[in-house]
SENUTI-26381 format. One record per residue (C-alpha): x, y, z; residue number from 1. Coordinates in nm, 4 decimals. Example, Ala and Ser with C-alpha at 12.3 -4.5 7.8 and 13.67 -1.06 7.14 Angstrom:
REM residues 2
+----------+----------+----------+-----+
:       xx :       yy :       zz :   k :
+----------+----------+----------+-----+
:   1.2300 :  -0.4500 :   0.7800 :   1 :
:   1.3670 :  -0.1060 :   0.7140 :   2 :
+----------+----------+----------+-----+
END
This chain:
REM residues 366
+----------+----------+----------+-----+
:       xx :       yy :       zz :   k :
+----------+----------+----------+-----+
:   1.1891 :  -0.2506 :   2.1904 :   1 :
:   1.0047 :  -0.5404 :   2.0319 :   2 :
:   0.6296 :  -0.5276 :   2.0452 :   3 :
:   0.4139 :  -0.8062 :   2.1836 :   4 :
:   0.3066 :  -0.9034 :   1.8307 :   5 :
:   0.6684 :  -0.9413 :   1.7250 :   6 :
:   0.7477 :  -1.1645 :   2.0236 :   7 :
:   0.4531 :  -1.3962 :   1.9640 :   8 :
:   0.5132 :  -1.4090 :   1.5869 :   9 :
:   0.8756 :  -1.5129 :   1.6436 :  10 :
:   0.7634 :  -1.7909 :   1.8769 :  11 :
:   0.4976 :  -1.9036 :   1.6284 :  12 :
:   0.7305 :  -1.9101 :   1.3302 :  13 :
:   0.9998 :  -2.0978 :   1.5268 :  14 :
:   0.7559 :  -2.3639 :   1.6445 :  15 :
:   0.6821 :  -2.2087 :   1.9826 :  16 :
:   1.0473 :  -2.1909 :   2.0881 :  17 :
:   1.0696 :  -2.5696 :   2.1356 :  18 :
:   1.3462 :  -2.8032 :   2.0414 :  19 :
:   1.1857 :  -2.9292 :   1.7187 :  20 :
:   1.3275 :  -2.8705 :   1.3736 :  21 :
:   1.2817 :  -2.5270 :   1.2190 :  22 :
:   1.0040 :  -2.4819 :   0.9606 :  23 :
:   1.0934 :  -2.5175 :   0.5928 :  24 :
:   1.2602 :  -2.2120 :   0.4498 :  25 :
:   1.3359 :  -2.0629 :   0.7910 :  26 :
:   1.7035 :  -2.0341 :   0.6983 :  27 :
:   2.0054 :  -2.1097 :   0.9145 :  28 :
:   1.9859 :  -2.0048 :   1.2775 :  29 :
:   2.1706 :  -1.6946 :   1.3838 :  30 :
:   2.5003 :  -1.7217 :   1.5655 :  31 :
:   2.4644 :  -1.7794 :   1.9354 :  32 :
:   2.1424 :  -1.9831 :   1.8925 :  33 :
:   1.9191 :  -1.6768 :   1.8501 :  34 :
:   1.6256 :  -1.6422 :   1.6127 :  35 :
:   1.6802 :  -1.5829 :   1.2408 :  36 :
:   1.7093 :  -1.2191 :   1.1360 :  37 :
:   1.3842 :  -1.2050 :   0.9296 :  38 :
:   1.1223 :  -1.1709 :   1.2057 :  39 :
:   0.9165 :  -0.8724 :   1.0882 :  40 :
:   0.5581 :  -0.9555 :   1.1966 :  41 :
:   0.4042 :  -0.7443 :   0.9196 :  42 :
:   0.6074 :  -0.9252 :   0.6538 :  43 :
:   0.5016 :  -1.2591 :   0.7995 :  44 :
:   0.1370 :  -1.1479 :   0.8028 :  45 :
:   0.1628 :  -1.0285 :   0.4421 :  46 :
:   0.3042 :  -1.3659 :   0.3368 :  47 :
:   0.0243 :  -1.5481 :   0.5156 :  48 :
:  -0.2345 :  -1.3281 :   0.3472 :  49 :
:  -0.0710 :  -1.3744 :   0.0071 :  50 :
:  -0.0892 :  -1.7528 :   0.0460 :  51 :
:  -0.4605 :  -1.7344 :   0.1296 :  52 :
:  -0.5993 :  -1.7705 :  -0.2231 :  53 :
:  -0.9594 :  -1.7155 :  -0.1185 :  54 :
:  -0.8729 :  -1.3858 :   0.0507 :  55 :
:  -0.6692 :  -1.2786 :  -0.2513 :  56 :
:  -0.9603 :  -1.3594 :  -0.4823 :  57 :
:  -1.1888 :  -1.1509 :  -0.2592 :  58 :
:  -0.9397 :  -0.8626 :  -0.2677 :  59 :
:  -0.9189 :  -0.8860 :  -0.6474 :  60 :
:  -1.2986 :  -0.8802 :  -0.6757 :  61 :
:  -1.3208 :  -0.5737 :  -0.4529 :  62 :
:  -1.0503 :  -0.3938 :  -0.6507 :  63 :
:  -1.2314 :  -0.4730 :  -0.9764 :  64 :
:  -1.5513 :  -0.3208 :  -0.8372 :  65 :
:  -1.3626 :  -0.0108 :  -0.7225 :  66 :
:  -1.1918 :   0.0344 :  -1.0600 :  67 :
:  -1.5207 :  -0.0115 :  -1.2459 :  68 :
:  -1.6890 :   0.2548 :  -1.0328 :  69 :
:  -1.3988 :   0.4949 :  -1.0733 :  70 :
:  -1.4254 :   0.4487 :  -1.4502 :  71 :
:  -1.7901 :   0.5647 :  -1.4512 :  72 :
:  -1.7162 :   0.8959 :  -1.6324 :  73 :
:  -1.5193 :   0.7112 :  -1.9010 :  74 :
:  -1.7999 :   0.4622 :  -1.9547 :  75 :
:  -2.0702 :   0.7290 :  -1.9687 :  76 :
:  -1.8793 :   0.9643 :  -2.2011 :  77 :
:  -1.6908 :   0.7289 :  -2.4340 :  78 :
:  -1.8872 :   0.4016 :  -2.4337 :  79 :
:  -2.2536 :   0.4688 :  -2.3571 :  80 :
:  -2.2430 :   0.8335 :  -2.4747 :  81 :
:  -2.5068 :   0.9412 :  -2.2229 :  82 :
:  -2.5473 :   1.1794 :  -1.9326 :  83 :
:  -2.7005 :   0.9501 :  -1.6667 :  84 :
:  -2.8147 :   1.2415 :  -1.4528 :  85 :
:  -3.0432 :   1.3947 :  -1.7169 :  86 :
:  -3.3880 :   1.2393 :  -1.7864 :  87 :
:  -3.4269 :   1.1036 :  -2.1389 :  88 :
:  -3.7995 :   1.0412 :  -2.1722 :  89 :
:  -3.8087 :   1.1298 :  -2.5412 :  90 :
:  -3.4766 :   0.9747 :  -2.6355 :  91 :
:  -3.3987 :   0.6911 :  -2.8749 :  92 :
:  -3.1388 :   0.4180 :  -2.8881 :  93 :
:  -3.0269 :   0.1388 :  -3.1219 :  94 :
:  -3.1233 :  -0.2246 :  -3.0606 :  95 :
:  -3.0194 :  -0.4890 :  -3.3152 :  96 :
:  -2.9618 :  -0.2180 :  -3.5742 :  97 :
:  -3.3045 :  -0.0592 :  -3.5262 :  98 :
:  -3.3789 :   0.2772 :  -3.3701 :  99 :
:  -3.6253 :   0.2333 :  -3.0836 : 100 :
:  -3.7585 :   0.4760 :  -2.8212 : 101 :
:  -3.6123 :   0.4602 :  -2.4723 : 102 :
:  -3.9627 :   0.4776 :  -2.3219 : 103 :
:  -4.1806 :   0.2143 :  -2.4872 : 104 :
:  -4.5561 :   0.2618 :  -2.4997 : 105 :
:  -4.7916 :  -0.0121 :  -2.3925 : 106 :
:  -4.5407 :  -0.2038 :  -2.1843 : 107 :
:  -4.5965 :  -0.4255 :  -1.8851 : 108 :
:  -4.8607 :  -0.6887 :  -1.8217 : 109 :
:  -5.1569 :  -0.4600 :  -1.8872 : 110 :
:  -4.9946 :  -0.2981 :  -2.1930 : 111 :
:  -5.0722 :   0.0470 :  -2.0542 : 112 :
:  -4.8631 :   0.3605 :  -2.0090 : 113 :
:  -4.4911 :   0.3711 :  -2.0797 : 114 :
:  -4.2216 :   0.1255 :  -1.9782 : 115 :
:  -3.8484 :   0.1973 :  -2.0048 : 116 :
:  -3.6434 :  -0.0158 :  -2.2380 : 117 :
:  -3.5016 :  -0.3349 :  -2.0909 : 118 :
:  -3.1430 :  -0.4627 :  -2.1032 : 119 :
:  -2.9927 :  -0.4678 :  -2.4517 : 120 :
:  -2.6653 :  -0.6303 :  -2.3345 : 121 :
:  -2.4869 :  -0.3874 :  -2.5653 : 122 :
:  -2.2422 :  -0.1726 :  -2.3640 : 123 :
:  -2.2908 :   0.1164 :  -2.6070 : 124 :
:  -2.6722 :   0.1251 :  -2.5926 : 125 :
:  -2.8412 :   0.0916 :  -2.2540 : 126 :
:  -2.6610 :  -0.2226 :  -2.1433 : 127 :
:  -2.8907 :  -0.2735 :  -1.8393 : 128 :
:  -3.1847 :  -0.0810 :  -1.9789 : 129 :
:  -3.3302 :   0.2457 :  -1.8522 : 130 :
:  -3.5055 :   0.3568 :  -1.5344 : 131 :
:  -3.8435 :   0.5278 :  -1.5063 : 132 :
:  -3.6997 :   0.8587 :  -1.6314 : 133 :
:  -3.5092 :   0.7114 :  -1.9264 : 134 :
:  -3.1637 :   0.7243 :  -1.7685 : 135 :
:  -2.9010 :   0.4607 :  -1.8470 : 136 :
:  -2.9013 :   0.2120 :  -1.5570 : 137 :
:  -2.5486 :   0.0823 :  -1.6244 : 138 :
:  -2.3947 :   0.4307 :  -1.6106 : 139 :
:  -2.6011 :   0.5177 :  -1.3037 : 140 :
:  -2.4875 :   0.1935 :  -1.1385 : 141 :
:  -2.1209 :   0.2890 :  -1.1680 : 142 :
:  -2.1768 :   0.6457 :  -1.0471 : 143 :
:  -2.3861 :   0.5112 :  -0.7591 : 144 :
:  -2.0984 :   0.2812 :  -0.6686 : 145 :
:  -1.8709 :   0.5820 :  -0.6285 : 146 :
:  -2.1057 :   0.7303 :  -0.3687 : 147 :
:  -2.1621 :   0.4029 :  -0.1832 : 148 :
:  -1.7922 :   0.3159 :  -0.1705 : 149 :
:  -1.6931 :   0.6694 :  -0.0725 : 150 :
:  -1.9430 :   0.6786 :   0.2125 : 151 :
:  -1.8678 :   0.3225 :   0.3212 : 152 :
:  -1.4896 :   0.3567 :   0.3256 : 153 :
:  -1.4929 :   0.7150 :   0.4560 : 154 :
:  -1.7285 :   0.6434 :   0.7455 : 155 :
:  -1.5361 :   0.3264 :   0.8362 : 156 :
:  -1.2042 :   0.5129 :   0.8450 : 157 :
:  -1.3476 :   0.7999 :   1.0511 : 158 :
:  -1.5161 :   0.5540 :   1.2838 : 159 :
:  -1.1971 :   0.3497 :   1.3320 : 160 :
:  -0.9817 :   0.6563 :   1.3951 : 161 :
:  -1.2212 :   0.8062 :   1.6503 : 162 :
:  -1.2810 :   0.4741 :   1.8260 : 163 :
:  -0.9080 :   0.3952 :   1.8431 : 164 :
:  -0.8168 :   0.7332 :   1.9934 : 165 :
:  -1.0975 :   0.7138 :   2.2512 : 166 :
:  -1.0112 :   0.3530 :   2.3365 : 167 :
:  -0.6423 :   0.4354 :   2.3806 : 168 :
:  -0.7188 :   0.7244 :   2.6147 : 169 :
:  -0.9844 :   0.5367 :   2.8119 : 170 :
:  -0.7869 :   0.2148 :   2.8452 : 171 :
:  -0.4584 :   0.3851 :   2.9327 : 172 :
:  -0.5817 :   0.6304 :   3.1943 : 173 :
:  -0.8619 :   0.4122 :   3.3309 : 174 :
:  -1.0616 :   0.5305 :   3.6326 : 175 :
:  -1.3099 :   0.8093 :   3.5708 : 176 :
:  -1.1924 :   0.8611 :   3.2122 : 177 :
:  -1.2588 :   0.4989 :   3.1239 : 178 :
:  -1.5944 :   0.4953 :   3.3030 : 179 :
:  -1.7245 :   0.8101 :   3.1336 : 180 :
:  -1.6112 :   0.7027 :   2.7864 : 181 :
:  -1.7522 :   0.3525 :   2.8299 : 182 :
:  -2.0900 :   0.4805 :   2.9542 : 183 :
:  -2.1210 :   0.7146 :   2.6553 : 184 :
:  -2.0453 :   0.4251 :   2.4242 : 185 :
:  -2.3033 :   0.2124 :   2.6047 : 186 :
:  -2.5677 :   0.4781 :   2.5429 : 187 :
:  -2.4928 :   0.4828 :   2.1687 : 188 :
:  -2.4749 :   0.1027 :   2.1663 : 189 :
:  -2.8201 :   0.0761 :   2.3276 : 190 :
:  -2.9967 :   0.2240 :   2.0228 : 191 :
:  -3.0694 :   0.0067 :   1.7180 : 192 :
:  -2.8240 :   0.1115 :   1.4484 : 193 :
:  -3.0694 :   0.1816 :   1.1673 : 194 :
:  -3.3198 :   0.3528 :   1.3979 : 195 :
:  -3.0530 :   0.5827 :   1.5427 : 196 :
:  -2.9231 :   0.6682 :   1.1948 : 197 :
:  -3.2765 :   0.7407 :   1.0713 : 198 :
:  -3.3438 :   0.9704 :   1.3668 : 199 :
:  -3.0194 :   1.1654 :   1.3211 : 200 :
:  -3.0539 :   1.1784 :   0.9428 : 201 :
:  -3.4158 :   1.2936 :   0.9547 : 202 :
:  -3.3326 :   1.5661 :   1.2045 : 203 :
:  -3.0445 :   1.6994 :   0.9982 : 204 :
:  -3.2242 :   1.6728 :   0.6638 : 205 :
:  -3.5193 :   1.8777 :   0.7897 : 206 :
:  -3.2867 :   2.1763 :   0.8245 : 207 :
:  -3.2056 :   2.3429 :   0.4957 : 208 :
:  -2.8626 :   2.4343 :   0.6296 : 209 :
:  -2.7770 :   2.0716 :   0.7007 : 210 :
:  -2.5284 :   2.0136 :   0.9815 : 211 :
:  -2.3413 :   2.3036 :   1.1360 : 212 :
:  -2.1076 :   2.2911 :   1.4345 : 213 :
:  -1.9017 :   2.6053 :   1.4815 : 214 :
:  -1.7033 :   2.6680 :   1.1618 : 215 :
:  -1.7906 :   2.3195 :   1.0328 : 216 :
:  -2.0813 :   2.3196 :   0.7870 : 217 :
:  -2.2120 :   2.0201 :   0.5907 : 218 :
:  -2.4852 :   2.0759 :   0.3337 : 219 :
:  -2.7946 :   1.8539 :   0.3511 : 220 :
:  -2.7271 :   1.7128 :   0.0027 : 221 :
:  -2.3573 :   1.6503 :   0.0664 : 222 :
:  -2.2178 :   1.2975 :   0.0863 : 223 :
:  -2.0395 :   1.4015 :   0.4020 : 224 :
:  -2.3660 :   1.4032 :   0.5955 : 225 :
:  -2.4377 :   1.0273 :   0.5711 : 226 :
:  -2.0641 :   0.9641 :   0.6088 : 227 :
:  -2.0530 :   1.1432 :   0.9437 : 228 :
:  -2.3784 :   0.9883 :   1.0646 : 229 :
:  -2.2764 :   0.6313 :   0.9823 : 230 :
:  -1.9262 :   0.6821 :   1.1177 : 231 :
:  -2.0682 :   0.8135 :   1.4458 : 232 :
:  -2.3137 :   0.5302 :   1.5126 : 233 :
:  -2.0505 :   0.2577 :   1.4634 : 234 :
:  -1.7853 :   0.4015 :   1.6969 : 235 :
:  -1.8866 :   0.1750 :   1.9910 : 236 :
:  -1.8545 :  -0.1348 :   1.7716 : 237 :
:  -1.4848 :  -0.0615 :   1.7164 : 238 :
:  -1.4246 :   0.0968 :   2.0569 : 239 :
:  -1.5062 :  -0.2130 :   2.2604 : 240 :
:  -1.2603 :  -0.4639 :   2.1088 : 241 :
:  -0.9836 :  -0.2032 :   2.0823 : 242 :
:  -1.0322 :  -0.0974 :   2.4455 : 243 :
:  -1.0124 :  -0.4623 :   2.5496 : 244 :
:  -0.6792 :  -0.4944 :   2.3708 : 245 :
:  -0.5501 :  -0.1764 :   2.5335 : 246 :
:  -0.6427 :  -0.3072 :   2.8787 : 247 :
:  -0.4589 :  -0.6326 :   2.8084 : 248 :
:  -0.1445 :  -0.4521 :   2.6941 : 249 :
:  -0.1208 :  -0.1544 :   2.9294 : 250 :
:   0.0233 :  -0.3604 :   3.2173 : 251 :
:   0.2722 :  -0.5618 :   3.0125 : 252 :
:   0.6404 :  -0.5688 :   3.1025 : 253 :
:   0.7571 :  -0.3654 :   2.8024 : 254 :
:   0.5183 :  -0.0817 :   2.8978 : 255 :
:   0.6504 :  -0.0858 :   3.2549 : 256 :
:   1.0076 :  -0.0861 :   3.1206 : 257 :
:   0.9335 :   0.2175 :   2.9033 : 258 :
:   0.7790 :   0.3914 :   3.2040 : 259 :
:   1.0892 :   0.3161 :   3.4093 : 260 :
:   1.2998 :   0.4742 :   3.1357 : 261 :
:   1.1069 :   0.7992 :   3.1745 : 262 :
:   0.8674 :   0.7736 :   2.8796 : 263 :
:   0.5745 :   1.0164 :   2.8951 : 264 :
:   0.2088 :   0.9312 :   2.8443 : 265 :
:   0.2111 :   1.0324 :   2.4785 : 266 :
:   0.5054 :   0.8065 :   2.3989 : 267 :
:   0.3562 :   0.5195 :   2.5961 : 268 :
:   0.0234 :   0.5461 :   2.4149 : 269 :
:   0.1451 :   0.5949 :   2.0594 : 270 :
:   0.4825 :   0.4177 :   2.0639 : 271 :
:   0.4255 :   0.1249 :   2.2980 : 272 :
:   0.0516 :   0.0498 :   2.3159 : 273 :
:  -0.0781 :   0.1565 :   1.9723 : 274 :
:   0.1539 :  -0.0770 :   1.7720 : 275 :
:   0.0174 :  -0.3689 :   1.9746 : 276 :
:  -0.3511 :  -0.2905 :   1.9143 : 277 :
:  -0.3391 :  -0.1607 :   1.5568 : 278 :
:  -0.3703 :  -0.5154 :   1.4231 : 279 :
:  -0.7164 :  -0.5352 :   1.5819 : 280 :
:  -0.8196 :  -0.2175 :   1.3990 : 281 :
:  -0.6835 :  -0.3500 :   1.0697 : 282 :
:  -0.8795 :  -0.6728 :   1.1108 : 283 :
:  -1.2002 :  -0.4834 :   1.1894 : 284 :
:  -1.1652 :  -0.2296 :   0.9070 : 285 :
:  -1.2801 :  -0.4464 :   0.6104 : 286 :
:  -1.5722 :  -0.5766 :   0.8155 : 287 :
:  -1.6727 :  -0.2257 :   0.9193 : 288 :
:  -1.6536 :  -0.1071 :   0.5571 : 289 :
:  -1.8896 :  -0.3877 :   0.4545 : 290 :
:  -2.1270 :  -0.2962 :   0.7372 : 291 :
:  -2.1240 :   0.0752 :   0.6575 : 292 :
:  -2.1972 :   0.0061 :   0.2893 : 293 :
:  -2.4986 :  -0.1997 :   0.3914 : 294 :
:  -2.6118 :   0.0728 :   0.6310 : 295 :
:  -2.5751 :   0.3444 :   0.3688 : 296 :
:  -2.7770 :   0.1399 :   0.1211 : 297 :
:  -3.0525 :   0.0872 :   0.3766 : 298 :
:  -3.0665 :   0.4561 :   0.4684 : 299 :
:  -3.0652 :   0.5661 :   0.1048 : 300 :
:  -3.3411 :   0.3175 :   0.0240 : 301 :
:  -3.5474 :   0.4717 :   0.3057 : 302 :
:  -3.4772 :   0.8245 :   0.1801 : 303 :
:  -3.2573 :   0.9492 :   0.4661 : 304 :
:  -2.9174 :   0.8690 :   0.3171 : 305 :
:  -2.7823 :   0.9987 :  -0.0131 : 306 :
:  -2.9917 :   1.2869 :  -0.1449 : 307 :
:  -3.0487 :   1.4059 :  -0.5041 : 308 :
:  -2.8768 :   1.4879 :  -0.7316 : 309 :
:  -2.6381 :   1.2218 :  -0.5987 : 310 :
:  -2.7174 :   0.8541 :  -0.6430 : 311 :
:  -2.6143 :   0.5399 :  -0.4580 : 312 :
:  -2.6919 :   0.1706 :  -0.4814 : 313 :
:  -2.9637 :   0.2170 :  -0.2209 : 314 :
:  -3.1372 :   0.4960 :  -0.4128 : 315 :
:  -3.1263 :   0.2879 :  -0.7328 : 316 :
:  -3.3018 :   0.0006 :  -0.5567 : 317 :
:  -3.5634 :   0.2460 :  -0.4319 : 318 :
:  -3.6113 :   0.3886 :  -0.7817 : 319 :
:  -3.6564 :   0.0398 :  -0.9257 : 320 :
:  -3.9258 :  -0.0810 :  -0.6859 : 321 :
:  -4.1991 :   0.0416 :  -0.9220 : 322 :
:  -4.0387 :  -0.1490 :  -1.2096 : 323 :
:  -3.9628 :  -0.4727 :  -1.0278 : 324 :
:  -4.2147 :  -0.6713 :  -1.2376 : 325 :
:  -4.1450 :  -0.5142 :  -1.5771 : 326 :
:  -3.7774 :  -0.4137 :  -1.5598 : 327 :
:  -3.6303 :  -0.6068 :  -1.2621 : 328 :
:  -3.2679 :  -0.5325 :  -1.3579 : 329 :
:  -3.3111 :  -0.1756 :  -1.2317 : 330 :
:  -3.3272 :  -0.3308 :  -0.8834 : 331 :
:  -3.1277 :  -0.6506 :  -0.9346 : 332 :
:  -2.8116 :  -0.4781 :  -1.0645 : 333 :
:  -2.7437 :  -0.2562 :  -0.7578 : 334 :
:  -2.8442 :  -0.5443 :  -0.5309 : 335 :
:  -2.5829 :  -0.7667 :  -0.6935 : 336 :
:  -2.3191 :  -0.4966 :  -0.6597 : 337 :
:  -2.3943 :  -0.4635 :  -0.2880 : 338 :
:  -2.3847 :  -0.8417 :  -0.2471 : 339 :
:  -2.0513 :  -0.8843 :  -0.4259 : 340 :
:  -1.8903 :  -0.5901 :  -0.2470 : 341 :
:  -1.9987 :  -0.6962 :   0.1001 : 342 :
:  -1.9126 :  -1.0608 :   0.0339 : 343 :
:  -1.5632 :  -0.9743 :  -0.0887 : 344 :
:  -1.4971 :  -0.7499 :   0.2111 : 345 :
:  -1.6143 :  -1.0103 :   0.4613 : 346 :
:  -1.3990 :  -1.2821 :   0.3057 : 347 :
:  -1.1041 :  -1.0420 :   0.2922 : 348 :
:  -1.1601 :  -0.9505 :   0.6567 : 349 :
:  -1.1475 :  -1.3169 :   0.7561 : 350 :
:  -0.8230 :  -1.3564 :   0.5641 : 351 :
:  -0.6686 :  -1.0504 :   0.7292 : 352 :
:  -0.7736 :  -1.1817 :   1.0695 : 353 :
:  -0.6066 :  -1.5174 :   1.0042 : 354 :
:  -0.2917 :  -1.3434 :   0.8797 : 355 :
:  -0.2588 :  -1.1043 :   1.1727 : 356 :
:  -0.3635 :  -1.3422 :   1.4504 : 357 :
:  -0.0455 :  -1.3845 :   1.6589 : 358 :
:  -0.1723 :  -1.7181 :   1.7930 : 359 :
:  -0.2155 :  -1.8704 :   1.4471 : 360 :
:  -0.0485 :  -2.2086 :   1.3969 : 361 :
:   0.0135 :  -2.1572 :   1.0271 : 362 :
:   0.3678 :  -2.1957 :   0.8990 : 363 :
:   0.5084 :  -1.9699 :   0.6308 : 364 :
:   0.7046 :  -2.1754 :   0.3842 : 365 :
:   1.0035 :  -2.0428 :   0.1969 : 366 :
+----------+----------+----------+-----+
END
């Protein structure tokens, strides 16, 4: 049975079913005046997305950032030759062929104390300089990206899965089930996002055992703790649009036809309704990932997100606040990484939305 998305996509690609000429590259019509055989909505959406050069550039930028962060161990071991997690206050490096200390005496405006070395722009020797403990900022930046991306993507996926399941159940059964689920979501929605995350994070971090629920145990220093917290607070933001889609689909003719054929609730939910709302989840996913990365960075900057010995872009910005006047790249570098990552995901999300929108008037050529 064709889904609603398939029906609308066929009408869109054939010019709304009117008597006008077929779009270029549509191929000869099928025998009997029916639509051409290639009407897969996902293939049409993929072709639309592929032809959106801005979205493809954003996807390429995001993939480059991911690959760079995944290559952090290779960079630290084989290029920079440093251990970015060990302080190097008494270490030395090479700048323009000269051996210089990592921590330079008499730095800054007042020429007092010690100031870490600034950017050398040499990938093998403190490319972005050092932080206040003599650690290589470039290597730390890539390792921090692993944590930020892991938490951002992980919390977004958990959030989307939980919100989709709850929305499917609430929208399908309606009545008391829908009312209870919606009121719980309204309660979570009522709290400011950052304030709610700070409250939950502070409460869990004050316990040395971290989070424990039955057999499930998450250590206070684990990356799973901020992942679960951020994923939890954003469930209502995915639940609402998905529930709206479920309510618009649940009374459609193809659902009633499947019911008349004896389909059970499980089949109706996962075989008939879910395929028609999954496009909404896919559109929201890149935007939620961008939002969760921003939230993680804010929480880590405030000290209630990623905990030592782990690092993230937010913790690097926090560490560089004391060096913002003397060594600003300690703060600028993670800020730029956050900016580029979030920008690429937002542009990609817009492109995915345009590609999956069944009411789009774009024509796929050839």
